[in-house]
MIMAR-811568 format. One line per field, with one value per residue (C-alpha): residue number from 1; residue in one letter; y negated, z negated, x. Coordinates in nm, 2 decimals. Example, Ala and Ser with C-alpha at 12.3 -4.5 7.8 and 13.67 -1.06 7.14 Angstrom:
k: (1:2)
r: (a:s)
yy: (0.45:0.11)
zz: (-0.78:-0.71)
xx: (1.23:1.37)
This chain:
k: (1:2:3:4:5:6:7:8:9:10:11:12:13:14:15:16:17:18:19:20:21:22:23:24:25:26:27:28:29:30:31:32:33:34:35:36:37:38:39:40:41:42:43:44:45:46:47:48:49:50:51:52:53:54:55:56:57:58:59:60:61:62:63:64:65:66:67:68:69:70:71:72:73:74:75:76:77:78:79:80:81:82:83:84:85:86:87:88:89:90:91:92:93)
r: (m:p:p:e:q:p:t:p:t:q:p:p:q:k:r:v:w:t:a:r:r:i:v:l:a:v:l:l:v:y:g:l:i:l:v:l:a:n:r:q:t:e:p:v:n:f:v:f:f:k:t:e:g:p:l:f:v:i:v:l:l:a:l:a:v:g:f:l:i:g:w:l:f:d:d:l:r:a:r:r:r:r:k:g:p:k:p:e:s:e:p:r:a)
yy: (15.81:15.84:15.66:15.88:15.97:15.95:16.29:16.35:16.35:16.66:16.62:16.69:17.05:17.10:17.27:17.59:17.59:17.24:17.16:17.17:17.51:17.65:17.51:17.66:18.00:18.00:17.91:18.18:18.44:18.31:18.33:18.69:18.78:18.61:18.81:19.14:19.08:18.97:19.22:19.32:19.21:18.95:18.79:18.42:18.19:17.90:17.75:17.82:18.18:18.45:18.66:18.89:18.87:18.94:18.72:18.59:18.47:18.29:18.12:18.02:17.89:17.68:17.54:17.46:17.27:17.08:16.99:16.87:16.66:16.50:16.43:16.27:16.04:15.95:15.86:15.64:15.46:15.40:15.26:15.02:14.91:14.83:14.63:14.40:14.26:14.17:13.80:13.65:13.53:13.20:13.22:13.19:12.88)
zz: (-10.98:-11.31:-11.34:-11.26:-11.56:-11.51:-11.48:-11.72:-11.55:-11.57:-11.67:-11.38:-11.38:-11.46:-11.20:-11.34:-11.11:-11.12:-10.95:-11.29:-11.37:-11.03:-11.06:-11.42:-11.29:-11.01:-11.25:-11.49:-11.21:-11.10:-11.45:-11.49:-11.16:-11.28:-11.60:-11.43:-11.16:-11.41:-11.69:-11.66:-11.92:-11.82:-12.01:-12.10:-12.20:-12.42:-12.44:-12.81:-12.81:-12.57:-12.58:-12.36:-12.30:-12.05:-11.74:-11.77:-12.12:-12.00:-11.72:-11.95:-12.21:-11.94:-11.82:-12.18:-12.24:-11.91:-12.01:-12.35:-12.21:-11.95:-12.22:-12.45:-12.18:-12.07:-12.44:-12.46:-12.14:-12.27:-12.59:-12.40:-12.19:-12.50:-12.65:-12.35:-12.17:-12.36:-12.41:-12.18:-12.35:-12.26:-11.99:-12.11:-12.01)
xx: (10.81:10.98:11.32:11.61:11.82:12.20:12.36:12.64:12.97:13.17:13.53:13.77:13.88:14.25:14.46:14.61:14.91:15.06:15.39:15.57:15.44:15.54:15.89:15.91:15.79:16.05:16.33:16.22:16.23:16.57:16.70:16.58:16.75:17.07:17.07:17.01:17.27:17.55:17.55:17.91:18.16:18.42:18.72:18.70:18.99:18.87:19.23:19.26:19.13:19.02:18.71:18.50:18.13:17.86:17.89:17.53:17.60:17.91:17.72:17.43:17.68:17.85:17.51:17.41:17.74:17.70:17.35:17.46:17.74:17.50:17.24:17.50:17.63:17.28:17.20:17.51:17.42:17.07:17.20:17.42:17.13:16.92:17.20:17.22:17.52:17.83:17.87:18.13:18.45:18.60:18.87:19.23:19.42)
């Protein structure tokens, strides 16, 4: 009997529909429905000026501003963690 040669291992097949892709697809469909359902123009008061725009643009703008604020605060918190705790000052007498 000849010695058996090792069979080359095949790389594992990648799954096409991962959980991340499914969530992304659902969010894209939801975003499309949001746009189609909110095409009417609405007035917006930005404290210093007033304007009108499609409701879906206003909603997306509010989401983007909220995301930006959350990202900035998370970045500030991460910087504070990297610096370490503040040194304790001596107690006053």
